[in-house]
N, C-alpha and C positions, 0 to 999 in steps of 0.2 A: 690485976694484970694477968693476961692469958698465958698458958704454957708456951704457945707459939711465940709471943712477944719476949718472954724470958729467954727462950732458946735462941731466937734471933739476936737478942741483946748480948747473950753470952758469947755466941759465935763472933759477932762484930767486935766485942771487947777483946777476944783472943786474937782476932785478925789484926787489930790495932797494936796489941802488945807485940805480936810477931813482927809487924812492920817496923815498929820503933826499934826493936832489938836488931833487926836487919839493917836499919839505917845506921845505928851505932856501929855495927860491925864493919859495914862497908866504909864508913867514915874513918874508923880506926885503921882499916887496911889502907885507905888513901893517905892517911898521916904516915903510916909505916913506909909507904912508897918513897917518901922523902929520905928514908934511911935504909939503904939497900941491905944492910946487915940485919934489919928487923923485918923486911918485907916478906921474905920466904917463910919465916916463922909465923907471921901473921896470916899469910895465905893458907898455910898448912892447918893452922888453928881454926880458921874460918871454915874450911872444908868445902868440898864440892857441892854438897846439898844446899848450904846457905849462900854460896857464891853464885849458883846457877841463875837465879832470877835477875841478877845484876848484869848478866851478859847481854841482855836484850832490852832492858829498860833503865831509866835513870838518865842523869846528865851525861854529857860526853865524857867528862872526867871520871865519873863513876863507872861507866861502861869500859873505858880504857883500863882503869885500875883492875876491874874484874877479869878482863881478857888477859892482861899481863900476868895476873895471879893464877889463872886456870891451870897451867902446867905444874904449879908449885903445890897444889893440894895433894895431901898424902894418899888418901884413898878415894877411889871412885872418879878419878879425873876423866875416865872414859865417858862418864855420864854427861860431861860438858860438851861432847862432840856435836850433838844436835844443835844446841844454840850457837856454837862456834861456826858451824857450817852456815847457819842462817846469817851470822855476822859477816862471813866471807862474801856474801852477796850484797852487802851494804853499799850504798852510793857514796858513803864517806870513806875515802881511801885509807885514812889512818885506822879506822875500825876494821875494814876488810883486810888490810895487810897484817895488822896485829893478830886478828883472829886466825888468819892463815898460818902465821908463825907458831902461835900457841897450839893449834890443832896438829900441826906437823910434829911439834915436840911431843905431844901426848901420844900420837899414833906411833911414833918411832920407838916408844917404850913398850908397846903392846906386841907380845908374841904368843905362840901357842901355850907356853908355860903360864904366862900371865892370865890368859883366858881361862885356863883350868884352875889355877890357884885362886883367882879372884872371882870365880863363877860369873864371868862376863858373858851375857847371852850373845851367842853368835848372830842371831837375827838383828840385834841392835847394832852390832858392828858392821854387819852387811848393809844395813840401812845408812849408816854413816858413810861407808865406802861409796855407796851409790850417790849420796848427796855430794860428796867430794868430787866424784866423777862428773856430776852435772856441772859443778862450778868450773872444773878444769876444761870442759868442752865449750864454755861460753866465751866466744871471741871478744865480747865487749867488756869482759872482766880484765882488770889490770894483770899484766903478764906475771908479776911476782906472786900474786894471789893464785893465779892458775897453776903455777909451778908448785906452790905449797899444797894446793888441793890435789894435784897429781901425786905428790909425795905421800899425802895422807891416804889416798885411795890405794896406792901401791903397798904401803906399809900394812894396811888392813888386809889387803889381798894375800900378802905373804903370811900374816898371822892366821887368817882364816883357812888357808890352804884349800882343801877340797870344798869347803863351805863358802868360798868366795864367789860372788855373783859373776856370771860369765861376761857381762858387759864391762865389769871393772877389770877383769883379767885381760880383756881385749883393748882397754883404754889406751895404754902406751902405744900399741901398734896403730890405733886409730889416729892418735895425735902426732905420730912420727912424721906425718906429711902436713902438719898445721902450717898455715900461712905465716905465723910468727916464728922466726928462726929459733928464738929462745925456747919456746914451747916444744918445737920439733926436736931440738937437741936433747932437752930433758926427757922427752918421751922415749927417744931412742935408747937413752941410758937405762930408763926404767924397764923398757921392753926386754933388755938383756937380763935384768934382775928377775923378771917374771917368767922368762923362757923355761926354766926347769919345772914350773907349775903347769 
């Protein structure tokens, strides 16, 4: 057997082992979802790194379980913002709405102190803020998802301060005249919050 075949075989074996382990952990998390007293602990134990792949792949139940668990991970929940933003654009309303709520919960906990304490890269948060802003601008996205996306973008803009992207800082003023009155009202409230920046 050639060295290349052995290497490919070893890599494949590791990938299968990791996949099986991940399947077991997402299944355990799903089982814990039936017991609210255990769900938060299971989500924290699973962690953001192992939860991340399940936000965008798997069955509907597995994805929903991962999305609902995202804010409950102990460390690195900010790393889940990119897949959650992608889920907010889903054609499946339950996925999009749940992702919006989870992302809003995560971003509400991020402030300047958290950025410094947890060494969160500002460019990654800026990218998440831009992604949330893009969802908030989409008129064909459900209003509740747009409002959560606006909340995410605003929270991240506040946390980033001077590092916040200009288009994210301008987002509430832009949406204050949105055709949807819910969006316009939320945007006006967020515009007042961002005014000092």
